[in-house]
Steps between C-alpha positions, in 0.01 A plus 500: 500500500333778697271396784242770562545656844208603717706798617472650148163651586646662811788652299246655261301640790808650665619671179175695490558646846877544546784669315710187544425131549747270675487120470721328754550150635751213507744441216362299204133547584417674171505871590659610173275275293191629680579863409607405146178311431269738686644839409789502251367272224146642506662846480630410152831683529374800696663382824878464493683245712841510668662224703744609769672162478674661200836633632498815284143593587570423865803730497303783341208457741727513805747766389287723278145449621384839371620429144353149514147636470596731215603193303209288626194719558168357620296297448775259599546152648811472721590140579710420812451850639670404830839519329469877456356663815623839374213499251228531762528878562481562124202267469329705770580829325367373167178363650441827689573712194300301245203432730401200288425140584687199364826681421734235641487124548763354730604150602744376758580187699718623786275681736718662767656774288200504267242576768734747671512703179123478457422608855744791490421638155183352354250479784149562368623504141549129436255211503666182625411138436696199625486176306607151596531198276210368297184422691321170450228697321757641256670165441162346417394804292199551726362856470347516850679782685305570819705500824433183698261514794279209614174693472183380333542769235858400414434125501187534287695702242792255511270202458403632158863503386713269716848378424512161330848406622527160668689386810804364313535819295487716813790313653694536176442877527591511871825315428590681178402842630336802345779676310374595151808374317436145623165508318624684193765226466355177647816307409719721720638284786365603839837470680698685232258792507503544879875454527552784252225702671675486836838596354348796319296607802807506725733659246259759356263587782634404841847646446341838424338499843763361734835327507386154603861383539454123493286391203486141621353609831249724326387208283482281811287767663260513203478120511415511873229759434351284222497197733290698749227615266155505664658505847518760775804721449789411732781735407726366777479145363564624146814676624618194692446265205707725273760586766453874464413775752132569557545854365636357174208258477256789547675702228509209256135418565406863430674466161287197411185680614590811300548284191150348550649152529384473861171616651439546871137437590416712802290368789159650552426677828212725599761755604639592157839608636557152643490346152849636448661365817371142506677228305415487126482190282754469222411404143753447220278625219674335203430132568712383207808674638420364848471146358835540324669634813366221720592223258170357375582335167153466349133580574410150614777489760401845625129424545582179691779655706518647847449857375193433283260676737726803534541530123126467436424767762770727355357455152147589611612806698710616205206462260273701728761777532542507120124537452518828694827653382413434134212740559731753667365422849706417805383156615297547825617169646605388848513182702360433848658332800426549870636379832255210500659380173196578287634544148350619174723481192367814335271789585386728218372840618251623244188716509500515879521123549771251592483202266677194646675251273661167580737346247516120492652266244232243579229385261281412803434826683301493824325755719759443774759668277318829563462464879711810565267723299278534807755729670402774254155515662662637817667799330367850574353736243578568219649153455227259392539158345414477134472203269790257519617169369753223459712521185592143418523229234133401506350552156159651586386821667281390793366660818597377845261748660342836415837682518764239421567328169736243359682689224693310228837653410356550152300791648814701575 
């Protein structure tokens, strides 16, 4: 069963402007299926496909890259392109020679070597889109595809076509996760899928990047990261908990970030350069994998457990990020925290305004939850406060004042 992806429109837009289109993201998020359904099948045999998982094709691509394109001329879909970095110079030559758009479609899940090849050989010639797992909109087959922002314009449009998912279903999705295969095969056991996923991820992706040495420690490290979702990053504590050097913890974390399993939300500061040196917040984007790693056996236990707030916040942040990257836009999101301990969960910088968002699992939101929003009034130009809100489990869109609204999670 194919679940229509909102990123399909972005792929079609990119193919009209670039010689090559690259779809990248974590393993098992549907990159191959997206290109198959969006490009290959509608092409009705005009676009060939090769998979570099095939040992013979892999050998040819790495040892005889020039001959590879004689046997497989464009238009061509190359799956798992990261396994043959030698192809990138020939891709560049073909794109430059042909001077046509939509010659190559590429997919890959291991981003270190993949992006190195792109930056060295394909800069300006390839349109890139990252995808994560299914969004709540996609799971519910909801066609609304605008990037989330708590403006009057967005909320009015969303009100005409909101999600109909209920509270219990959302926690089932948070616990089960967003991997397409889990929805294509609803009977597939949650634990069996993620156990196999981790083994494949370590054996197929991580070992290509670095010799991790101790697999048990690496798994322990991933588990520690998952347990700290929606918290300030403390790399020293992660290293101590796993009994590894800090430098190893930094390297392993960079692997998870590169694979789009972990997202670091940068702090907002009026001095842009300071956003990079203050402590980020860590989010483990695949909540189903995080729930598996941290031992929550079912949705009901998770939503009543000690990490329920962290998982709900992670889910909301992930959904907002997906709403942007599915449109090919880098999510303009930050968080705010100052020395006086004023905190704002999310700031969305859009159209010259900072839109503050609090994320609460409560069904009884109050104005006091937005008390920290007032700090935005003290910022210098060009930073002005825009519309904001509380994303929560209340079931109606209501105004707390002229700028702040209670926003049901069904408006994501």
